[in-house]
C-alpha positions as CSV (number, residue, x, y, z in Angstrom):
1,X,59.6,96.0,118.8
2,X,60.3,94.5,122.2
3,X,59.4,91.0,121.1
4,X,61.7,91.4,118.0
5,X,64.6,92.5,120.2
6,X,64.1,89.6,122.6
7,X,63.9,87.1,119.8
8,X,67.1,88.5,118.1
9,X,68.9,88.4,121.5
10,X,68.0,84.7,121.9
11,X,69.2,84.0,118.4
12,X,72.4,85.8,119.1
13,X,73.1,83.7,122.2
14,X,72.2,80.5,120.3
15,X,74.5,81.4,117.4
16,X,77.4,82.2,119.7
17,X,76.9,78.8,121.4
18,X,77.0,76.9,118.1
19,X,80.1,78.8,116.9
20,X,81.9,78.2,120.2
21,X,81.0,74.5,120.2
22,X,82.0,74.0,116.5
23,X,85.3,75.8,117.1
24,X,86.1,73.7,120.1
25,X,85.5,70.3,118.5
26,X,87.1,71.3,115.2
27,X,90.3,72.2,117.1
28,X,90.1,69.0,119.0
29,X,89.9,67.1,115.8
30,X,93.3,68.4,114.6
31,X,96.0,65.8,115.3
32,X,98.4,66.6,118.2
33,X,97.9,69.1,121.0
34,X,99.4,72.5,121.9
35,X,101.7,71.0,124.7
36,X,103.5,68.5,122.5
37,X,106.6,70.5,121.9
38,X,106.9,71.7,125.5
39,X,106.3,68.3,126.9
40,X,108.5,66.2,124.6
41,X,111.7,66.6,126.6
42,X,110.2,66.6,130.1
43,X,110.3,63.6,132.5
44,X,107.1,61.6,132.6
45,X,106.0,63.0,136.0
46,X,106.5,66.6,134.8
47,X,104.7,65.9,131.6
48,X,101.7,64.6,133.4
49,X,101.7,67.6,135.7
50,X,101.8,70.0,132.7
51,X,98.9,68.3,131.1
52,X,96.9,68.2,134.3
53,X,97.6,72.0,134.8
54,X,95.8,72.8,131.5
55,X,93.2,70.0,131.9
56,X,94.3,68.1,128.8
57,X,94.4,64.9,130.8
58,X,90.6,64.9,131.0
59,X,88.2,63.5,128.4
60,X,87.1,65.7,125.6
61,X,83.5,66.1,126.8
62,X,84.5,67.0,130.3
63,X,86.9,69.7,129.0
64,X,84.1,71.0,126.7
65,X,81.7,71.3,129.6
66,X,84.3,73.0,131.7
67,X,85.2,75.4,128.9
68,X,81.6,76.3,128.2
69,X,81.0,76.9,131.9
70,X,84.0,79.2,132.1
71,X,82.9,81.1,129.0
72,X,79.6,81.9,130.6
73,X,81.6,83.7,133.3
74,X,83.7,85.5,130.8
75,X,86.8,83.4,131.4
76,X,88.3,81.8,128.2
77,X,91.3,80.4,130.1
78,X,95.0,80.8,129.7
79,X,97.2,80.4,126.7
80,X,98.6,76.9,126.2
81,X,101.7,78.2,124.5
82,X,102.5,81.4,126.3
83,X,102.3,80.9,130.1
84,X,100.4,83.6,131.9
85,X,98.8,85.0,128.8
86,X,95.0,85.1,129.1
87,X,92.4,85.9,126.4
88,X,91.2,88.8,128.5
89,X,94.8,90.2,128.7
90,X,95.3,89.6,125.0
91,X,92.2,91.5,124.1
92,X,93.0,94.3,126.5
93,X,96.5,94.8,125.2
94,X,96.2,94.1,121.4
95,X,92.6,94.8,120.4
96,X,92.9,98.6,120.7
97,X,95.8,98.5,118.3
98,X,93.9,96.5,115.7
99,X,90.8,98.6,116.3
100,X,92.5,101.9,115.6
101,X,94.1,100.5,112.4
102,X,90.9,98.9,111.2
103,X,88.7,101.9,112.0
104,X,91.1,104.3,110.2
105,X,91.2,102.0,107.1
106,X,87.5,101.7,107.0
107,X,86.7,105.3,107.5
108,X,89.1,106.5,104.8
109,X,88.2,103.7,102.4
110,X,84.5,103.8,102.8
111,X,84.3,107.6,102.5
112,X,86.5,107.8,99.5
113,X,84.8,104.8,97.9
114,X,81.3,106.3,98.3
115,X,82.4,109.6,96.8
116,X,84.0,107.8,93.8
117,X,80.9,105.7,93.4
118,X,78.6,108.7,93.3
119,X,81.0,110.4,90.8
120,X,81.0,107.3,88.6
121,X,77.2,107.0,88.7
122,X,76.5,110.7,88.1
123,X,79.2,110.9,85.3
124,X,78.1,107.6,83.8
125,X,79.8,106.9,80.4
126,X,82.4,109.6,80.8
127,X,86.1,109.4,81.4
128,X,85.5,109.9,85.1
129,X,83.4,106.8,85.2
130,X,85.9,104.7,83.3
131,X,88.7,105.9,85.6
132,X,86.8,105.0,88.7
133,X,85.9,101.5,87.4
134,X,89.5,100.9,86.3
135,X,90.9,102.1,89.6
136,X,88.5,99.8,91.5
137,X,89.5,96.8,89.5
138,X,93.2,97.6,90.0
139,X,92.9,98.2,93.7
140,X,90.8,95.1,94.4
141,X,93.3,92.9,92.5
142,X,96.4,93.8,94.4
143,X,96.9,91.7,97.6
144,X,97.5,93.6,100.9
145,X,100.9,91.9,101.2
146,X,102.2,93.2,97.8
147,X,100.7,96.7,98.3
148,X,102.1,97.0,101.8
149,X,105.6,96.1,100.7
150,X,105.4,98.4,97.7
151,X,104.3,101.4,99.8
152,X,106.9,100.6,102.5
153,X,109.7,100.4,99.9
154,X,108.7,103.7,98.1
155,X,107.5,106.0,100.9
156,X,109.5,104.6,103.8
157,X,112.6,103.2,102.2
158,X,113.3,105.6,99.3
159,X,111.5,108.8,100.1
160,X,111.8,108.5,103.9
161,X,108.5,110.2,104.4
162,X,107.2,107.7,107.0
163,X,108.7,105.2,109.4
164,X,109.2,101.7,108.1
165,X,107.7,99.8,111.0
166,X,106.2,100.5,114.4
167,X,102.9,101.7,116.0
168,X,102.0,104.4,118.6
169,X,101.6,103.2,122.1
170,X,100.9,104.6,125.6
171,X,99.2,108.0,125.5
172,X,99.4,108.1,121.7
173,X,97.7,104.8,121.2
174,X,94.5,106.4,119.9
175,X,95.2,109.9,118.8
176,X,98.9,110.2,118.3
177,X,101.8,108.8,116.3
178,X,100.0,109.5,113.0
179,X,103.2,109.1,111.0
180,X,103.3,105.4,111.9
181,X,99.7,104.9,110.8
182,X,99.7,106.4,107.3
183,X,101.2,103.5,105.3
184,X,99.3,100.7,107.1
185,X,96.0,102.7,106.7
186,X,96.6,103.2,103.0
187,X,97.5,99.5,102.6
188,X,94.1,98.4,104.0
189,X,91.8,101.2,102.8
190,X,92.2,100.6,99.1
191,X,90.1,97.4,99.2
192,X,87.3,99.4,100.9
193,X,87.6,102.1,98.2
194,X,87.2,99.5,95.4
195,X,84.4,97.6,97.0
196,X,82.2,100.6,98.0
197,X,82.8,102.5,94.8
198,X,81.6,99.7,92.6
199,X,78.7,98.8,95.0
200,X,77.3,102.3,95.3
201,X,77.6,103.0,91.6
202,X,75.7,99.8,90.7
203,X,73.1,100.5,93.3
204,X,72.6,104.1,92.1
205,X,72.2,103.0,88.5
206,X,69.6,100.5,89.5
207,X,67.6,103.2,91.3
208,X,67.9,105.9,88.6
209,X,65.2,104.4,86.4
210,X,62.7,103.6,89.1
211,X,59.3,105.2,88.8
212,X,59.6,107.4,91.9
213,X,62.8,109.0,90.5
214,X,61.2,109.7,87.1
215,X,58.2,111.2,88.9
216,X,60.4,113.4,91.0
217,X,62.2,114.6,87.9
218,X,58.9,115.2,86.1
219,X,57.8,117.5,89.0
220,X,60.7,119.8,88.2
221,X,63.0,119.0,91.1
222,X,66.6,119.9,90.5
223,X,69.0,117.1,89.6
224,X,71.0,117.6,92.8
225,X,67.8,117.3,95.0
226,X,66.7,114.2,93.1
227,X,70.0,112.6,93.7
228,X,70.1,113.6,97.4
229,X,66.5,112.9,98.4
230,X,65.6,109.9,96.2
231,X,68.5,108.2,94.5
232,X,71.2,108.3,97.3
233,X,68.8,107.3,100.1
234,X,67.5,104.2,98.4
235,X,70.9,103.3,96.9
236,X,72.4,103.0,100.4
237,X,70.5,99.8,101.2
238,X,73.1,97.5,99.6
239,X,75.8,99.6,101.2
240,X,74.4,99.0,104.7
241,X,74.2,95.3,104.0
242,X,78.0,95.3,103.3
243,X,78.9,97.5,106.3
244,X,78.4,94.9,109.1
245,X,81.1,92.6,107.8
246,X,83.4,95.6,107.2
247,X,82.9,96.9,110.8
248,X,83.4,93.5,112.4
249,X,86.4,92.5,110.3
250,X,88.2,95.9,110.6
251,X,88.3,95.7,114.4
252,X,89.7,92.2,114.6
253,X,92.9,92.9,112.8
254,X,94.7,92.1,109.6
255,X,97.4,89.4,109.7
256,X,99.4,90.6,106.6
257,X,99.3,94.3,107.4
258,X,100.2,93.8,111.0
259,X,103.1,91.5,110.0
260,X,104.5,93.8,107.4
261,X,104.6,96.9,109.6
262,X,105.3,95.0,112.9
263,X,102.1,96.2,114.4
264,X,101.3,94.5,117.8
265,X,97.7,93.8,117.0
266,X,95.3,90.9,117.5
267,X,95.2,89.7,113.9
268,X,98.8,88.3,113.7
269,X,98.4,86.7,117.1
270,X,95.2,85.0,116.1
271,X,96.9,83.2,113.1
272,X,99.8,82.2,115.4
273,X,97.4,80.8,117.9
274,X,95.7,78.7,115.2
275,X,99.0,77.3,114.0
276,X,100.0,76.5,117.6
277,X,96.6,74.9,118.4
278,X,96.3,77.4,121.2
279,X,92.7,76.4,122.0
280,X,91.8,79.2,124.5
281,X,93.1,82.0,122.4
282,X,91.5,80.7,119.2
283,X,88.2,80.1,120.9
284,X,88.1,83.5,122.6
285,X,89.0,85.5,119.5
286,X,86.5,83.5,117.3
287,X,83.7,84.2,119.7
288,X,84.7,87.8,119.9
289,X,84.6,88.1,116.1
290,X,81.3,86.4,116.0
291,X,79.8,88.6,118.7
292,X,81.0,91.8,116.9
293,X,79.5,90.6,113.6
294,X,76.1,89.5,115.1
295,X,75.7,92.8,117.1
296,X,76.5,94.9,114.1
297,X,74.0,92.9,112.0
298,X,71.3,93.6,114.7
299,X,72.1,97.3,114.6
300,X,71.9,97.2,110.8
301,X,68.4,95.7,110.9
302,X,67.3,98.6,113.0
303,X,69.0,101.1,110.7
304,X,67.2,99.7,107.6
305,X,64.0,101.3,108.9
306,X,65.8,104.7,109.0
307,X,67.2,104.4,105.6
308,X,64.2,102.9,103.9
309,X,60.8,103.7,105.3
310,X,59.3,100.9,103.2
311,X,60.9,98.4,105.5
312,X,59.3,97.7,108.9
313,X,60.4,95.5,111.8
314,X,58.4,92.3,112.3
315,X,55.4,92.9,114.5
316,X,55.3,96.6,113.9
317,X,52.2,98.2,112.5
318,X,52.2,99.9,109.2
319,X,49.9,102.7,108.1
């Protein structure tokens, strides 16, 4: 177990290094630089001082080594576009906003999706099954942008049930201002509903005809107990494979949803930084997303053993 954890940790560090390196050089390969617009109308001396301040007057490899060294100390640098804005400050201010939105979307979407998936599998071939499948196809086909504008128009514009834009802040950042979060949460949760409903239904139908399920039924176990103890547990393996990406992506923000509802999260800022070639911001957020995804994958590997006793970690003894 210890050897496995150490090996995975080394792999995580190596993966993050490769991602950071690839991101740096890909951004460097894009024509132009983030200071072009600011420096165009400056005198030559001021222009040189501006480039020297951000280190853009140095060769690419020297800047790469400097950036990697700063990253090891947790310093991703200052924004090239917004003076004084650092990656640490950006994450501190904007990540909690995107995290609350994403977590709410995922919790609502995954729970509802799993319940609908169970319903469709148990009621296979009935009207309930067809309704769940049809709803899943419809929800997965509607883009977030269209769905968000539609919900905003109906429930905020016409019915006036919820605010049109905004997001809780201050003491209400995590557990207040619920009226502002309803429409953005619904906008993002429907894709989770569609994905997990179809995924769990397919997985349960694959498990239903397995030998151990037929054996359990032949022993006289009730249908409900067979579903809980045998079908559901083994059906959750594909679900847990999908969850890491969902967890990592939900925390890092959604550009369209945050734009529609004017939510000051990290997703919209990330896309803006890419367009502006804001190297420090893009690199910092990319590494953050990669770190989240890799850590969740590692946790998922451990959880596999809990969900399915047939799976064992490398190096562990089986009896």
